[in-house]
Phi, psi and omega in degrees: 000131179302154183303319182295318179293319179296320179298319178293320179295319179296317180297319179295319180296317182297336180263001187296133175226032182302321183264104186299323179296315181290321179297319179293321179296317179294324178299320178291321178298320179296327177290318182285328182227077185298345179267000180276153174299305172048046176214175174306143183258126181283159175297162180226135176133194184285155185287326182236075186278165169269339183227129171246122178261130182242112175270191182274296184197162178298146175272152184308307184255011176255252182299326178296330178277314190268337182083009178231132184307135175058030182248116179095006178237170186296321183299329181291337181299306180291320183300305185288327176299317182287321177299319178296318181302325184256018171083015180262000179211153183277349178207160187274357184231148177212089186255332182220152183299337182258024186274001178087002180294131176227137177269152179238124179058022190217151178216146183233135177216186178228153176293324176240127189277342183250151175297124175263150175305136179057023179059028183232094175290147177281154181306321180290333177288322176298316181292321182294329181275352189295332180295329176293315178296319178301313179298321180297313183292317183292340178276353184263168178308143187299323184268030182299146169265141183237135176246114177268123176264089179101166184297316183298317179293320177303310181292324179296321178297314181298318178295321180298329181265002176078024180259153176288129181299322183292342183282343183224084183296142177280136168200144182300131179087358181288153176229125182240125172275110185273151183302333181278359179105351178278158173242125182255122176254144181245142171213150167300150180293141181275048180280164177300319181298312183295321182283325180288331178270359180069013173298325174234119175260159176305324180294321178295317181291321179300321181297322179293312182293326176298319179295321178294315180301318178294324183290320188272353183247000000 
């Protein structure tokens, strides 16, 4: 997508109030935390990546605060450490937007661009936000690899590409060759809950990212 078109798309996203529940919640967050970003969060990374990572939604004190995906929250610790290990980031940590973190061959976005109450977007909010994800994916190289962090992101990617969700079941470590030429990789979300309960271990997440690194190079 040309820079001017991307700039217009970014500006439109930052002003989006399609989901009245989320817009009202963010308005209250801005009152309670006037120094927070508390708006839709734009993607982060290179313009023409080999890998697009799709998370669920911004975290309250992470991306919602900093304005950069997975920045300042617990999930970002494992994510950026693993991306750095496999050559997708220039450093293993990403705590603040001015920390010098740069992604390599990689871009990160979310299925839902706004912070949802209790970190749980409603199904209609996921669907309403899907056109943004669709535009993001279609603007990238056709043979892009996609990493879905969790079931909701997995389904959002499939809907954005016009595929039946039932045709590509989610499971951790799965790899799906999609009809449009993309490859979809699945992982449990690297959230505090999943890692603290051992549903997702660092070794499990590392194996997924290692497989992606091998696939794209």
